[in-house]
ChimeraX commands (.cxc) that place a marker at each C-alpha (Angstrom):
marker #1 position 50.04,-54.11,85.47 radius 0.5
marker #1 position 50.48,-56.75,82.77 radius 0.5
marker #1 position 52.42,-56.06,79.59 radius 0.5
marker #1 position 51.94,-57.24,76.05 radius 0.5
marker #1 position 54.96,-57.35,73.76 radius 0.5
marker #1 position 54.27,-57.10,70.05 radius 0.5
marker #1 position 57.04,-57.64,67.54 radius 0.5
marker #1 position 56.23,-57.31,63.88 radius 0.5
marker #1 position 58.42,-57.45,60.84 radius 0.5
marker #1 position 57.50,-58.55,57.37 radius 0.5
marker #1 position 58.78,-62.02,56.65 radius 0.5
marker #1 position 60.56,-60.83,53.49 radius 0.5
marker #1 position 62.39,-58.10,55.45 radius 0.5
marker #1 position 63.45,-60.58,58.15 radius 0.5
marker #1 position 64.65,-63.00,55.47 radius 0.5
marker #1 position 66.94,-60.24,54.13 radius 0.5
marker #1 position 68.64,-59.61,57.50 radius 0.5
marker #1 position 72.32,-60.42,57.89 radius 0.5
marker #1 position 73.02,-63.80,59.53 radius 0.5
marker #1 position 72.53,-63.69,63.29 radius 0.5
marker #1 position 70.37,-60.55,63.44 radius 0.5
marker #1 position 67.12,-62.46,63.98 radius 0.5
marker #1 position 68.75,-64.63,66.66 radius 0.5
marker #1 position 69.99,-61.51,68.49 radius 0.5
marker #1 position 66.54,-59.89,68.34 radius 0.5
marker #1 position 64.84,-63.04,69.60 radius 0.5
marker #1 position 67.40,-63.37,72.41 radius 0.5
marker #1 position 66.69,-59.79,73.56 radius 0.5
marker #1 position 62.95,-60.51,73.40 radius 0.5
marker #1 position 63.41,-63.70,75.44 radius 0.5
marker #1 position 65.42,-61.82,78.09 radius 0.5
marker #1 position 62.69,-59.17,78.40 radius 0.5
marker #1 position 59.94,-61.80,78.46 radius 0.5
marker #1 position 61.75,-63.78,81.18 radius 0.5
marker #1 position 62.27,-60.63,83.28 radius 0.5
marker #1 position 58.61,-59.58,83.05 radius 0.5
marker #1 position 57.44,-63.14,83.70 radius 0.5
marker #1 position 59.63,-63.46,86.82 radius 0.5
marker #1 position 58.04,-60.24,88.12 radius 0.5
marker #1 position 54.52,-61.54,87.42 radius 0.5
marker #1 position 53.95,-58.74,84.88 radius 0.5
marker #1 position 53.55,-60.73,81.66 radius 0.5
marker #1 position 50.27,-62.10,80.36 radius 0.5
marker #1 position 49.74,-64.97,77.94 radius 0.5
marker #1 position 52.41,-65.39,75.26 radius 0.5
marker #1 position 51.19,-66.25,71.75 radius 0.5
marker #1 position 52.86,-66.30,68.34 radius 0.5
marker #1 position 51.09,-64.59,65.45 radius 0.5
marker #1 position 50.31,-66.34,62.18 radius 0.5
marker #1 position 52.49,-65.77,59.06 radius 0.5
marker #1 position 51.99,-62.67,56.88 radius 0.5
marker #1 position 50.07,-64.71,54.30 radius 0.5
marker #1 position 47.20,-65.24,56.75 radius 0.5
marker #1 position 46.85,-61.61,57.87 radius 0.5
marker #1 position 44.10,-59.12,57.11 radius 0.5
marker #1 position 44.81,-55.41,56.97 radius 0.5
marker #1 position 41.87,-53.11,57.60 radius 0.5
marker #1 position 42.10,-49.72,55.96 radius 0.5
marker #1 position 39.97,-46.63,56.34 radius 0.5
marker #1 position 39.64,-44.46,53.27 radius 0.5
marker #1 position 42.46,-44.00,50.79 radius 0.5
marker #1 position 44.88,-46.74,51.88 radius 0.5
marker #1 position 45.29,-45.36,55.41 radius 0.5
marker #1 position 45.72,-48.05,58.06 radius 0.5
marker #1 position 42.92,-48.31,60.58 radius 0.5
marker #1 position 44.48,-47.50,63.96 radius 0.5
marker #1 position 42.90,-49.28,66.89 radius 0.5
marker #1 position 43.47,-49.16,70.61 radius 0.5
marker #1 position 42.21,-52.64,71.42 radius 0.5
marker #1 position 41.66,-56.03,69.77 radius 0.5
marker #1 position 38.10,-54.91,68.96 radius 0.5
marker #1 position 38.48,-52.24,66.28 radius 0.5
marker #1 position 37.81,-48.84,67.83 radius 0.5
marker #1 position 38.99,-46.21,65.33 radius 0.5
marker #1 position 40.99,-43.31,66.73 radius 0.5
marker #1 position 41.15,-39.97,64.98 radius 0.5
marker #1 position 44.64,-38.82,64.07 radius 0.5
marker link #1:1,2 radius 0.2
marker link #1:2,3 radius 0.2
marker link #1:3,4 radius 0.2
marker link #1:4,5 radius 0.2
marker link #1:5,6 radius 0.2
marker link #1:6,7 radius 0.2
marker link #1:7,8 radius 0.2
marker link #1:8,9 radius 0.2
marker link #1:9,10 radius 0.2
marker link #1:10,11 radius 0.2
marker link #1:11,12 radius 0.2
marker link #1:12,13 radius 0.2
marker link #1:13,14 radius 0.2
marker link #1:14,15 radius 0.2
marker link #1:15,16 radius 0.2
marker link #1:16,17 radius 0.2
marker link #1:17,18 radius 0.2
marker link #1:18,19 radius 0.2
marker link #1:19,20 radius 0.2
marker link #1:20,21 radius 0.2
marker link #1:21,22 radius 0.2
marker link #1:22,23 radius 0.2
marker link #1:23,24 radius 0.2
marker link #1:24,25 radius 0.2
marker link #1:25,26 radius 0.2
marker link #1:26,27 radius 0.2
marker link #1:27,28 radius 0.2
marker link #1:28,29 radius 0.2
marker link #1:29,30 radius 0.2
marker link #1:30,31 radius 0.2
marker link #1:31,32 radius 0.2
marker link #1:32,33 radius 0.2
marker link #1:33,34 radius 0.2
marker link #1:34,35 radius 0.2
marker link #1:35,36 radius 0.2
marker link #1:36,37 radius 0.2
marker link #1:37,38 radius 0.2
marker link #1:38,39 radius 0.2
marker link #1:39,40 radius 0.2
marker link #1:40,41 radius 0.2
marker link #1:41,42 radius 0.2
marker link #1:42,43 radius 0.2
marker link #1:43,44 radius 0.2
marker link #1:44,45 radius 0.2
marker link #1:45,46 radius 0.2
marker link #1:46,47 radius 0.2
marker link #1:47,48 radius 0.2
marker link #1:48,49 radius 0.2
marker link #1:49,50 radius 0.2
marker link #1:50,51 radius 0.2
marker link #1:51,52 radius 0.2
marker link #1:52,53 radius 0.2
marker link #1:53,54 radius 0.2
marker link #1:54,55 radius 0.2
marker link #1:55,56 radius 0.2
marker link #1:56,57 radius 0.2
marker link #1:57,58 radius 0.2
marker link #1:58,59 radius 0.2
marker link #1:59,60 radius 0.2
marker link #1:60,61 radius 0.2
marker link #1:61,62 radius 0.2
marker link #1:62,63 radius 0.2
marker link #1:63,64 radius 0.2
marker link #1:64,65 radius 0.2
marker link #1:65,66 radius 0.2
marker link #1:66,67 radius 0.2
marker link #1:67,68 radius 0.2
marker link #1:68,69 radius 0.2
marker link #1:69,70 radius 0.2
marker link #1:70,71 radius 0.2
marker link #1:71,72 radius 0.2
marker link #1:72,73 radius 0.2
marker link #1:73,74 radius 0.2
marker link #1:74,75 radius 0.2
marker link #1:75,76 radius 0.2
marker link #1:76,77 radius 0.2
view
């Protein structure tokens, strides 16, 4: 089984973190990525674009559209 690791935080929230917090988080992520990669359980690693280039899809009255795959497949809640 391959794993995908998604880490999201708004850029403004990350900018407000105390010094060193982002480095610690990235170090933990790197350790996990290295462990999964050494076991052959990690797929392709890509970095997402900045917040300014994102698109949020919403269904109805400002409710996020929840999907279970890259191709939007709405799930009922």
